[in-house]
SEGU-945721 format. One record per residue: chain; residue in one letter; residue number from 1; x, y, z of N, C-alpha, C in turn. Coordinates in Angstrom, 2 decimals. Layout:
BEGIN
<'A'; 'a'; NUM; <X; Y; Z>; <X; Y; Z>; <X; Y; Z>>
...
***
This chain:
BEGIN
<'A'; 'x'; 1; <-53.00; 157.79; 33.74>; <-52.91; 157.26; 35.23>; <-52.92; 158.35; 37.02>>
<'A'; 'x'; 2; <-53.89; 157.92; 37.20>; <-54.32; 158.60; 37.55>; <-53.45; 158.32; 39.72>>
<'A'; 'x'; 3; <-53.29; 159.80; 40.38>; <-52.65; 158.78; 41.73>; <-53.46; 159.48; 42.48>>
<'A'; 'x'; 4; <-53.11; 159.01; 43.49>; <-53.54; 160.39; 44.86>; <-53.05; 160.91; 45.64>>
<'A'; 'x'; 5; <-53.61; 161.99; 45.32>; <-53.38; 163.79; 45.87>; <-52.70; 163.43; 47.18>>
<'A'; 'x'; 6; <-52.41; 162.35; 48.48>; <-52.54; 161.97; 49.62>; <-50.70; 161.80; 49.31>>
<'A'; 'x'; 7; <-50.22; 161.56; 47.82>; <-49.35; 161.11; 47.92>; <-48.48; 162.62; 48.01>>
<'A'; 'x'; 8; <-48.77; 164.18; 47.61>; <-48.63; 165.01; 47.41>; <-48.88; 166.02; 48.89>>
<'A'; 'x'; 9; <-48.93; 165.06; 50.08>; <-49.83; 166.01; 50.87>; <-49.02; 167.14; 51.73>>
<'A'; 'x'; 10; <-49.35; 168.36; 51.24>; <-48.53; 169.93; 51.79>; <-48.70; 170.30; 53.52>>
<'A'; 'x'; 11; <-47.82; 170.06; 53.86>; <-47.93; 170.15; 55.65>; <-46.36; 171.28; 55.87>>
<'A'; 'x'; 12; <-46.72; 172.26; 55.91>; <-45.74; 173.31; 55.84>; <-44.77; 173.51; 57.82>>
<'A'; 'x'; 13; <-44.17; 172.63; 57.98>; <-43.99; 173.42; 58.99>; <-41.97; 174.18; 59.20>>
<'A'; 'x'; 14; <-42.77; 175.63; 60.50>; <-41.49; 176.52; 60.38>; <-39.67; 175.32; 61.06>>
<'A'; 'x'; 15; <-39.38; 175.88; 60.06>; <-37.56; 175.49; 60.75>; <-36.22; 176.20; 61.21>>
<'A'; 'x'; 16; <-35.90; 176.67; 61.62>; <-34.84; 177.25; 61.23>; <-32.91; 176.05; 61.28>>
<'A'; 'x'; 17; <-32.77; 175.90; 60.48>; <-31.20; 175.42; 60.44>; <-29.51; 175.72; 60.29>>
<'A'; 'x'; 18; <-29.38; 175.06; 60.94>; <-27.25; 176.03; 60.62>; <-26.84; 174.61; 59.73>>
<'A'; 'x'; 19; <-26.61; 175.63; 59.14>; <-25.06; 174.75; 58.41>; <-24.33; 174.20; 58.79>>
<'A'; 'x'; 20; <-22.60; 173.38; 58.08>; <-21.91; 174.05; 58.66>; <-20.94; 174.65; 58.30>>
<'A'; 'x'; 21; <-21.09; 175.47; 57.61>; <-20.49; 176.74; 57.40>; <-20.78; 177.68; 58.21>>
<'A'; 'x'; 22; <-21.57; 177.96; 59.38>; <-22.00; 178.78; 60.19>; <-23.79; 179.75; 59.50>>
<'A'; 'x'; 23; <-23.88; 179.41; 59.23>; <-25.57; 180.00; 58.65>; <-26.34; 179.79; 58.80>>
<'A'; 'x'; 24; <-27.38; 180.14; 59.71>; <-28.42; 179.93; 59.98>; <-29.89; 180.38; 59.09>>
<'A'; 'x'; 25; <-30.27; 179.05; 58.37>; <-31.55; 179.85; 57.72>; <-32.89; 179.43; 58.04>>
<'A'; 'x'; 26; <-33.24; 180.34; 58.15>; <-34.63; 179.58; 58.05>; <-36.11; 179.90; 56.79>>
<'A'; 'x'; 27; <-36.23; 179.51; 58.07>; <-38.25; 179.02; 56.30>; <-39.20; 177.43; 56.73>>
<'A'; 'x'; 28; <-39.94; 176.76; 55.28>; <-40.36; 176.29; 56.26>; <-40.45; 174.87; 54.88>>
<'A'; 'x'; 29; <-40.46; 173.26; 56.02>; <-39.95; 172.45; 54.97>; <-41.53; 171.83; 55.24>>
<'A'; 'x'; 30; <-41.83; 171.29; 54.26>; <-42.97; 170.11; 54.02>; <-43.20; 168.57; 54.01>>
<'A'; 'x'; 31; <-43.33; 168.16; 55.33>; <-43.57; 167.17; 55.84>; <-43.99; 166.16; 55.21>>
<'A'; 'x'; 32; <-45.13; 166.72; 54.35>; <-45.83; 165.24; 53.81>; <-47.08; 165.02; 54.61>>
<'A'; 'x'; 33; <-46.50; 163.41; 54.18>; <-47.82; 162.72; 55.11>; <-46.99; 161.86; 56.42>>
<'A'; 'x'; 34; <-45.41; 162.41; 56.15>; <-44.56; 162.42; 58.07>; <-45.79; 163.03; 59.06>>
<'A'; 'x'; 35; <-44.54; 162.47; 60.35>; <-45.38; 163.15; 61.35>; <-44.63; 163.93; 62.70>>
<'A'; 'x'; 36; <-43.88; 163.87; 61.87>; <-42.66; 165.15; 62.54>; <-41.32; 165.03; 61.37>>
<'A'; 'x'; 37; <-40.94; 166.91; 62.10>; <-40.59; 167.57; 61.37>; <-38.59; 166.68; 60.67>>
<'A'; 'x'; 38; <-38.61; 165.63; 61.66>; <-37.27; 164.93; 62.21>; <-37.80; 163.77; 61.09>>
<'A'; 'x'; 39; <-38.84; 163.59; 61.05>; <-38.33; 162.07; 60.03>; <-38.46; 162.36; 58.16>>
<'A'; 'x'; 40; <-38.55; 164.11; 57.77>; <-38.00; 164.16; 57.11>; <-36.54; 164.15; 56.63>>
<'A'; 'x'; 41; <-35.89; 164.76; 58.15>; <-34.40; 164.66; 57.67>; <-33.92; 162.82; 57.94>>
<'A'; 'x'; 42; <-34.61; 161.60; 58.59>; <-33.67; 160.67; 59.39>; <-34.21; 160.14; 58.05>>
<'A'; 'x'; 43; <-35.55; 160.04; 58.08>; <-35.97; 158.76; 56.82>; <-36.94; 158.41; 55.84>>
<'A'; 'x'; 44; <-35.70; 159.50; 55.11>; <-35.57; 159.38; 53.43>; <-34.49; 159.42; 53.12>>
<'A'; 'x'; 45; <-34.50; 158.93; 51.85>; <-33.17; 159.25; 51.62>; <-32.50; 159.94; 50.21>>
<'A'; 'x'; 46; <-33.30; 160.96; 50.46>; <-33.07; 162.29; 49.43>; <-31.96; 162.30; 49.96>>
<'A'; 'x'; 47; <-31.02; 163.29; 49.29>; <-29.53; 163.61; 49.88>; <-30.24; 165.48; 49.79>>
<'A'; 'x'; 48; <-31.35; 165.84; 49.80>; <-31.22; 167.34; 50.03>; <-33.05; 167.63; 50.83>>
<'A'; 'x'; 49; <-32.33; 168.48; 50.95>; <-34.16; 169.36; 51.71>; <-34.43; 170.04; 51.33>>
<'A'; 'x'; 50; <-35.69; 170.76; 50.96>; <-36.38; 171.82; 50.68>; <-36.88; 172.47; 51.30>>
<'A'; 'x'; 51; <-35.86; 173.93; 51.45>; <-36.82; 174.78; 52.39>; <-37.91; 176.16; 51.44>>
<'A'; 'x'; 52; <-39.23; 176.50; 51.52>; <-38.99; 177.43; 51.45>; <-39.77; 178.80; 52.43>>
<'A'; 'x'; 53; <-39.64; 180.12; 51.63>; <-39.99; 181.00; 51.97>; <-38.32; 181.08; 52.92>>
<'A'; 'x'; 54; <-37.07; 180.99; 52.57>; <-37.10; 181.01; 53.22>; <-35.35; 182.01; 53.55>>
<'A'; 'x'; 55; <-35.31; 182.23; 54.38>; <-33.61; 183.58; 54.10>; <-32.82; 183.30; 54.84>>
<'A'; 'x'; 56; <-31.55; 183.99; 55.69>; <-30.67; 184.33; 56.10>; <-30.22; 185.08; 56.19>>
<'A'; 'x'; 57; <-29.06; 186.06; 57.36>; <-28.67; 187.01; 57.54>; <-29.93; 188.38; 56.70>>
<'A'; 'x'; 58; <-31.23; 188.38; 57.28>; <-32.13; 189.34; 57.01>; <-32.23; 189.57; 55.55>>
<'A'; 'x'; 59; <-31.60; 188.36; 54.56>; <-31.88; 188.15; 52.74>; <-33.21; 188.36; 52.45>>
<'A'; 'x'; 60; <-33.83; 188.36; 50.74>; <-35.48; 187.73; 51.44>; <-35.28; 186.61; 50.44>>
<'A'; 'x'; 61; <-37.02; 186.19; 51.01>; <-36.86; 185.37; 51.44>; <-37.10; 184.41; 49.33>>
<'A'; 'x'; 62; <-36.64; 183.13; 49.58>; <-36.10; 181.79; 48.05>; <-36.87; 180.89; 49.15>>
<'A'; 'x'; 63; <-36.67; 179.95; 47.99>; <-36.74; 178.03; 48.05>; <-35.18; 178.22; 48.01>>
<'A'; 'x'; 64; <-34.62; 177.56; 48.76>; <-34.16; 176.35; 49.05>; <-33.23; 175.12; 48.89>>
<'A'; 'x'; 65; <-32.32; 175.30; 48.30>; <-32.59; 173.02; 48.80>; <-30.89; 173.04; 48.80>>
<'A'; 'x'; 66; <-30.86; 172.18; 49.70>; <-29.91; 171.91; 51.25>; <-29.19; 170.79; 51.08>>
<'A'; 'x'; 67; <-28.28; 170.68; 50.89>; <-27.72; 169.69; 51.34>; <-27.55; 168.76; 52.82>>
<'A'; 'x'; 68; <-28.20; 167.48; 52.21>; <-28.61; 167.15; 54.32>; <-26.91; 166.79; 54.74>>
<'A'; 'x'; 69; <-26.28; 166.44; 54.19>; <-24.39; 166.09; 54.11>; <-24.30; 167.29; 55.07>>
<'A'; 'x'; 70; <-24.43; 168.62; 55.01>; <-23.99; 170.71; 55.08>; <-24.68; 170.82; 55.96>>
<'A'; 'x'; 71; <-25.44; 169.96; 56.93>; <-27.28; 170.17; 58.07>; <-26.58; 170.20; 59.07>>
<'A'; 'x'; 72; <-26.22; 170.62; 60.32>; <-25.33; 170.98; 62.03>; <-26.56; 171.19; 63.07>>
<'A'; 'x'; 73; <-27.94; 170.89; 62.59>; <-28.76; 170.86; 63.32>; <-30.04; 171.50; 63.25>>
<'A'; 'x'; 74; <-31.24; 171.54; 62.99>; <-32.90; 171.59; 62.50>; <-33.21; 171.91; 63.99>>
<'A'; 'x'; 75; <-34.23; 173.06; 64.21>; <-34.66; 173.37; 64.76>; <-36.19; 173.83; 64.65>>
<'A'; 'x'; 76; <-37.01; 173.06; 64.56>; <-38.96; 173.36; 64.66>; <-38.94; 174.30; 65.35>>
<'A'; 'x'; 77; <-39.95; 175.76; 64.63>; <-40.55; 176.91; 65.48>; <-42.00; 177.05; 65.64>>
<'A'; 'x'; 78; <-42.20; 178.00; 66.52>; <-43.77; 177.66; 66.52>; <-43.77; 178.14; 65.44>>
<'A'; 'x'; 79; <-45.61; 177.98; 65.48>; <-45.76; 179.27; 64.35>; <-45.87; 178.77; 62.69>>
***
């Protein structure tokens, strides 16, 4: 069974995320076929969002899975 490559489109956007414990994380999210970063957070039923190349407090970059219930705000970044 072959699936369309469009289902798994990679379209990364840089974001800054503030969590309920006060951490600010910078990284990239894959919005895929969606048109806006906001759609990733509001128009999906997934409880987690994946941040790649994510870092906070100057730490090393890594992949983080962040529970949407613990996100206060998301700010899209330029570039």
